[in-house]
C-alpha positions, 0 to 999 in steps of 0.5 A: 167406764166402771170399776169395782173392788175384787179381792181387795184390788180395783178392777176397771171395766171398759165395758160391763159384762154381758152376763153376771152372777150376783149373790142372789140372781143371774143376769143375762144382760147385765150391761143393759141393767140400770145403774142402780143394779150395777151399783148393788154389785159394786160397779161404780162410774170412774170419774177422771177429773180435768187436769193439765197433762203437761204439768199434772198427772192422775193417780190413785184411783179410789172410791168416794161416797160423797161425789156430787154429780152435775145434777147435784146428786151425791153418789159413790164413784171411783175417782183419780187424784190430780198431782202436780208433776215435779221438774228435775231441772232447776228454774234457771235451767228451765228458763235457759231451755225456754229462751233457746226454744224462743231464739230457735223459733225466731231464727226459723222466722227470720231465715225466710227473709235472710236473703234480703240481708245477704243481697243488701250486704253483697249488692247494696240493694235496699231491703223492703220496708215491710221486710225490715219492719217484720224482722224488727218486730220479731227481734223486739218480740224476742227481747220482750219475751226473753225479759218475761221469761227471766222474770219468772219465779216458778218452774211451772210458769217457765215450763208453760211459757208460750214462746209463739212469735 
């Protein structure tokens, strides 16, 4: 994708124009011309930096003249700034929300074997060792992860915490 400044505003071009009237020449297959011709008329590549869309966003498309490409060449490009999202929730609220998600995930894992517990309560039939061990591991994992969540000191870390069991 390319962009250029027109009347003081950045205009993005998902596809370069087929024809283009330059200041000195009319191009019939402008999109097929080399990059150097495009750049002569202010059409520069748009660089989208890598960013974590969960915790960051891109904004402020602007030009820079000293962008170094993968080959080590310096060139002019349009590039976005990467900004960190702000969280409206407090750290405590983010932790509470993450712990609720964790407990919900544990509930969903435990529910498939709850009938063993019910059968034991109603009939006295033993729960298989493998099932008891699986359920104990889920609860132990929840306890560990809940302690880890409560120890977090940054909002972004609470927001990104992986609750998978």
